[in-house]
N, C-alpha and C positions, 0 to 999 in steps of 0.2 A: 615639494621639492624646489629649491632654488634653479633658475635656469641658468644654462652656461652663456658665456659671451656671445656666441653666435645667434643663440635663440633672443638674447636680449636685444641685440642689434636689429634683429628682424621684427620683434615687437615694438620697439622704439620707432622703427621706420614706418610701420603701419599707424602708429599714433601720430606721427608727423605727417603723413599723407592725409590723416583725417583731420588735420589742423588742431590736434589736441596736446600738442607738445609746446609748452611756453618756453622761452629761452629766457636770458638774464641780461637783456640788452639795456642796461641802466645808464641813463644820461645824466649830465650835470643840471640839464634844465628840469629836473624833477619838481614837483608841486608839494606844498605842505610840509616843506622841510625835509623831504626824503625823496631818494630817487626811486623811480617806478621800475618794476619789472616788465619786460616786453613780451611779445608773443612770437611764435612761429619759427624758431631756430631749429633747423633738422638736427637729428640725432648725431649724424656724423660731424656736424659742426659745433656741437655743444662745448668743446674744449678749443675750438678754434677763436680765441679772443681777439676781435679786431683791434688794430694798434690805435692808440689815442695819445696824442702828446708825445713825451719824450722820457718819462720816468714811469716804471712799473714797479709798485710794492705787491708782493705776495705775502700772505698773512694767514698763519694757522695759530690756533691756541687750545689749551686744555685737552691734549690728546690723551693725556692721563696713560701714558706708556703703553698705547694700543698699536703695537706694531703691525698686526695682521687686520684684515677686515672684519667688522663686527656688524651687528644690528643694534641699532639706538633709536629708541623712540622719543620723540620730542613731548613736551608736556601738555596737557590739558587744562592745567590751572598754573597761570603766572600772573597773579593778581597785581594791578597797579591802582594806587590810591592817590588822592589828592591830585597834584599835577601830573602824575604818572598814569592816571586812568585813561584808558583807551589809546596810550602812545606807546610804539614799539620801545622795549620788547614785550610789554604787557597786553599783547593779543594773541590768541590762539585760536585753532582750527578754522572754520570757515571765515571768520573774521579777518584773520591773518591772510588767507588767500584772496579775500575782497580787497583788503587795503593795497596789497601789492600787485593786483590784477593776474594772479596765478590761477589757472583753471583747475577744478577739482579732478580727481582722479588720474592726475597725470605724475609722472616721476618727479618733477619739482614739488608738487603738493605732498607727495610722500616724504620727501626729503625735509620739507619745513614744518610739518605737522604731524599730529599723533592720529589723525583720521585713518580709519582702516587699516591700522598698522600692520597687523599680522598677515593680512591678505596681500597688502600691497609688498611688505618684505619678501613674501614668497614670490611675487612676481619679478621684483626688481633686483633682488639680492642684497648683498652685504654692501657696507660702505666703509669708506677709509682704507686704511692699510698704507704702509709706509712705501712698499715697492710700488704701488699705484699712484701714490702721491708724488713719488720721485719722477716717475714718467712724465706726469702733467707739469712739475716745475721744470723740468729739462726741456720739454716742449715749449713752454712759455719763454725761458731765457733763449732758445734758439730762435724762436719767432720775434721776440721783441728786442733781442740784443743782450748779450751777458752784461756788457758794461752799462745797461740802461735798467737793470732789474735788482731789487732787493728782495730777500727772503727773511721774514721775520718771524718769531715764535714768542707768543704771549705768556708762555710759562705753563706750570703744571704739566710739564713734560717728563720729568724724571720720576714720577710716583703713578701707581694705579695698577700695577701688574706683578705677578709673581717675579717674574724675571729682574724687573725694575728693583723690586725688594731685596732679591738675592744678591744681585750685583751692585747695590747701593747707587742705582741709577747710572751705572757705567755703561749698560747696554744701550741706554737712550742717548746718552752723550755721543757714543759712537755711531748711532743712527742719525742723530741731528748733523753730525760731521759729514756723512755721506749724503744725507739730504741737501746739504749745501746751506744750512741756516746761517745767516749773516749777522744777526743780532737778536737778543732774547733778553726777557725779564723773568721774574720768578715768583712763586708762592710756595707750592708743595715741594719745590727744590730745597727749601729751608727746612724741611722736616727729617733730613739726615743730620748727623752731627756736624759742627761747624767745620771741622778738619774735613769732612767728606765733602761738604759743599766747596770748600776752596779747591780741593783737589778735582773735583768735577768741572769748576770753573776753569781751572788751568788747562784740563784736557779738551775743553770745548774750544773748536777752532774759530768761533766767531766772537762778537763783543757781547758780555754779560753786562746790562746795564741796569742801574738802580740809583736814582737820583734822592730817593727817600729813605735809604738805609744807611744809619750813622752807627759808628762804635760809641757806646756809652762813655761819657767823659771819665767815670771812676774805672772803666776797663782799659782806658787808653795810656795809663801810666806804665802797664807792663803788658800791652797787647800782644798775644802770642801769633798774630799774623802781621806783624810790623814789617816783614820783609816781603809780604804780597805785594806784587807790583801795582796793583791799582788801588791800593790803600792811600788815601790822603791824609797825612798827618795833620795838615793845617785845618782842613774843614771837617776832619773825623769820619769823611765818606768811606763806607767800608769796600764800595765797589765803584767802578767807573760810572759816573752819573749820564754820561752820553758818548756818541760817537760820531765823527764825521766821515761821510762817503762820499768820495769822489766819483762823479758819474760820468759817461761819455758826453761830450760837447761842453766839457768844463762846469757842469752843474754839481754844486755842493749841497747835499743833503744832511742835516742835522737828525739824528734820532736820539731822544732822550727816554730813559727807562723809568717806569714806575712800579715797583713791585707791590704785592698785595699789602696794603696799610695796616691790616689787623693780624699779620701772621703770629706775633708772639702772644696774642689772646686767643685766636681760633685754633692754634696749634700749641703744643708745649714749648713755648720759648725758652723757659729756664731750663729745660732739660736738654735741648739740643742747641740752642744758639744764645746763650746766656749774654754774650757781649753786645749784642745788636739791638738797636731800636729802630722801629719803623715809623708809620704814620702816614696820612694822606699829605700833608705839607703843601698845601695849594701856594702858600706865600713863596716857599722854596722853590716850587715850581715855576711861578712868574719869575722870580729872580734869575732862575737858570735859563729860562727862555730870553730873558732880556739879555743876560750875559752873552749866551750863545750867539744871538743875532748881532751884538755889538761887537764881539772880538772875532767870530769865525766867518761872518758875513755869509750865511749859507742862502741858497735861494729857497729852501723849504726847510720848515721845522715839522717834524712828526714826533709823536709820543707812542711807543709800545708800552701798554698799560695792562695791569692785572687789577685794577679798581673795582670792576663790575660795571655793567652798562649805566645804571643811574648814577653812579658816583662819577663816572666820566663825563656823562651829561651836564652834571652840576659843574664839574671842573671846567669844562669847555666853556659854559657861561660866565665863569669868574676870571679865568685865566686867558690872557690875549696873547695873541703873536704864534699860536700853534695852528697849522694847517690841517692837520688831521690827527685823531687818536685812534689808534688800533688796540681795541679793548679784549679783555679776557675776563675770567673768573666766574660770570654767570652763566656760561654756556648758551648765550643766545645766539642762534643763527639768524642773522640780520639780512634779509635779501637786499636792503637798500641802506645806504649811507644817510644818517641823520645830519641836517646842518642846523648847528647851533649858533645863536647869535651871542657876540660879547662886544665889549667897548672898542676892540679892534677890527671888528669885521664879523667872521664866521669861523667856526671849527666843524669839521666833518668828524662824526664819531660812528664807528663801526664795532661789531662784534662778530667773531668768526665761529660761533659754535663749540663743538667738542668732539673728541675722540676721534680726530683725524677726518671727520666727516665732510668738512668743508675746506676750500681754499679761497680766501679773499684776494681779490685783484682790484687794486686801486691804481688807476693811471692818472698821472698829472701831467697837463701842459704847462712847463715853467718856461717863461720868457721874460727878459727884461728884469731878472733878478726875483721873480714872484711867481706864485702859481695862478695862472690865468683861467684854467678849468679844470675838470676832473670827469673820470668815467670810473664807476664801480660796479663790480660783479661778485656775488658769492656763489661760487661753483660747487654743487654736490659732488663728491667723489664717489661714483658708482664703480665698484671694483670689477663689476661684470664688463664695464665699458672701457676701462683703461688697461692696457696690457702691463703687467707687472714688469718693473725694472728688475733684471736678472742680478745685477750686482747686489742690489738691497735685498733682494729675496735670498740670495746666498747667505748675506750677512745675518738675516732675520734667522734663517734656519740655523746659522752656527750659535748663536746666543742662545737659542731655544732648546738646542739639542740635549744639553746636560739634565734639562728639567722635564722632559716630555712625559716621563713615567707618571710624575706627581700631576702634571697639568692635564693629561688626558684621562685621568680617572673619571669614570662615570658614576656619578654618586645617586642620582635620581632621573625621573622623566618629568618635564614640566607639563603639568596639567592644564596650566592657564598660561596668557602671555605674562611674561615676568619683565617688569620694568622697575625703574627707579624714578626718574624725573617727573617733579611736579610739587607744587608747594606744600602738601599735606601728607601724602603718602604715596607709596608704591607697591606693587604687588612683591617684588623681589625684597623690598624692605620689609614686608610683613612676614615673610619667610624668616628673615633674620630676627625679627622681634620674637617670633613663635619658637625658634631655635633657642634663643636665650632665656626664655620663660622655661621651655621643657627641659633643656639641659641644666639650667641653674636652679630649677624648683622654685622658681619666683612667681608672684601674682602679678606683676607689672614688668614691662620691659620697655626701655628707651634705646633707640638708635639714631645717630646723628643723621641730619637732613643734608648729607653729601649729595652732590649733583654728578659725581662721576660714577661708573658701573654701567656695563652694557645690558642689553636685552636679550631674552631668550624666548623663541617661539614656541607655541603650544605643540607639545608632541616631541620636542627636541631634547635630547640628553643635556642634563646639568652637569657639567664637568667641574672639576676642581679649578680649572682655569676661570670658568664663569664666577665661581665664589671668590676667587682672588681678586678679580676685576671689581667685585663689590666691596671687599673688605680690606684691600691690602694697603695698610699703612704701616709706620714705623713705631706706632704705640697701640698694638692691637690687643692687649690683655682686656679680659673681661672681668666682671665683679658682680657681686649681689650684696646690695646695702638695704639697710632698714631706713626709710625715708618717710616723713610724715606727711599727710594729706596738704598741709600748709606749705610745705617745701616742695611738693610735686607741683602745686600751682604756681609757686614762684619760678621754677624751671621753665615751665611753659609760658608763662608771661615774659619771661627775659628773652627766651628764644624768639617769641613772637615780635618782640619790640626790635631785636635785630633784623628782621625781615620787614616789619610794617611801619616803622618810624617814619614820620612824615619828612624827616630831614635825610636825604639820601647819604649823607656823610656819618650818619649814625647807623647804617645797615651795612651788615657784614657778608651779604651775598648769597648765604646758603638758603635751604628750604627748612620747613618746619621739622623739629625732632618728631621721628617717627615713634608711635607708641603700640605696644602690645598689652592686651588684657584689660583695657581700659578705654573709655570713649569720653568725649568732652565736647563743649560747644564754644566756639570762637567768633567774636566780632572784630574782625580785622581794623575796622574803622575807629575803634576805641582808642584810649590811651593806655599805657603800661599799668597794670593793675587791675584793668577793667575788661580784658579782652576775654579771659578764660572764665568759663561758667560751667555748672552742672558736670562735673566729672563724676564718673561712674565705672565700676568694675563691670566686666562682660556680662555678669548675671544681673546687671540693673541696680546693684547696691551702691548708694552713694558714697563717695570717698570723702571721709571725714577729716577736718582740718587737724584735729588733735590725735588723730590715730596713725600709727606707723604700718607701712606696707613694705614688702619685701620687693625691691626693684632691681633687675638685672639690666646691666648696660656694658658699653665697651668705649673705647676711644677717649679715655680720660685724659684732660690736658693737666694734670696736676704734675707738680715738679719730679715726683717719683713714680716709677711704673707701679700699676696693680700686680696682683699675684695670681689672677687667674688664667684659665686657658685662652690662647690666642684665639681671637674671633672666628678665622677660618676654619679651625679644628673644631670649634662648636657647631658652626653652620653644616660642615661635613658630616659631623656625627649624627646631626638631626636628619639631614637628607638621605643618608645611607639606611637609616631606620624607616623613613618613609616610604622610599622607593618610588612612589609616585608623589610629587610635590603639589599639594593643592593649599590654595589659600582659604582656609576654612572660614574665616571672617576678616575682612578688611577693616581695622579700626581707624576709620575716616571720620575726622570731626564734623559735627553740624556747623554749617557756616551761616551768619547772620549779617544782614545789611549789604550783602554783596551781590545779590542776585542781579542778573542782567549786566553784570560787569565784563568788558569784551576780554578780560583775561581769564575767563571761567566757561569750561564747555564740558559736557558730558560727565558731569559731577553728581554722584550718588552717596548720600550719607544718611 
């Protein structure tokens, strides 16, 4: 059972008295290009962030529409290769704790790693929740000064729950307005129809910024949103590229937006947003930074990004003039800020995890028109340790009320810890794959390597809401196709290249496609075409190149919808029949040439 808030404070107090609770006292004097996590902050002071400098940026990202507190297990596999090997975010488990100086067995160790997850989750309770997040944000604004703080959202906010799907993201727009988000960018925001995107942007009280989203030239002659106030007919930018914020003391801060570059490829672009084109566009980013610095004369320039951590690190090395990149997309909870050198000096790169689990707090000391120093903390949002904001709690109750009968249906009981995050497989992913095979009558199943989706503890009822958090997108149709063994290998090779390509600009930031009914060997260090070997069905029969196999899947990015059942209905049907959800076999690939990698822990295949 999860402990209540009073019991939680008592437990944390005892941990602090024993010197076992680390704080987050990160300073700009950190070594090895990162800030370090300190020790010894008492639990009652966990959210009392000492003032540093004169501007405070608060940053969340990838909440995936999780309005209420959740459980979320961090990965035990997050491989880094080549230059990324052993570099955050590609360190997990005890290696991560050692790197940042976090003591094992503490609340912070639970927040940042997968270690002893189920037991620690029972002890410390759930994380996140917009009502708890609002309490902290309001406290920081009060402590640091409302005119000295900015709240930023890295996107993936309007998607990921049943209520977001049914309201077309409107529930999250309202929640973000109440939360006080000043600036945001997007990714899954663009998986609604373009008119819904524009409507949501109009309803959002803050600035929606994307320097890298343009209207296609062929669409500009009769562009249906030409009256949208932030469309620039001259540059063909579909949205505002940046915003200037006037802070107390006459400080001017520029915030440039960078939406997910591969949106039309990773998601059904032609189906939902046919007139918009994306891309990394680092040359355009450099030009934007230069123009903003020359014309707006800001004291600081920051980027709110949905590139993914590795892409942000490369961009920071190539684009100069950015003081900090607040990143998202790859769901990496980064306890420290990374200092990346470039020809103009250095740029700080951070990433604030997912599911509302963390709030990044970056403080700048700005004097004489430039950033003189910084302090960074990534605060875990323990819902047992933050009183819920009553206004937000009432709002959440209201938007959920029409759907409670559906969301609260108990489908089965979890026999194992169910989670998703990790490069190659997750136990909830396996349930989805098993459901696809069983309901679709297929030999093999594929499920996308999405990084969103909450965790379920052993013995906990699996509700329809849990299923929706794992599957809820706007193209949910399932299918069963006959696919040759040759094409199965090509699919696996293509996805692996998106993850492990040596150039971060060629990576799309997800995890490996999950499989059911088959196993394979993968060597992530190889080039495309040579990574995947020894594909076999569950019974050990080799998968033959020229033979066809029935393959069930979902989330097709084709221009036209498939005709099968929605994935959440397929999974619910399977779980109702199972009653006790047990992972019978985890189809985890055998790994080659990555043993000893710091991004690999507790891996069995």
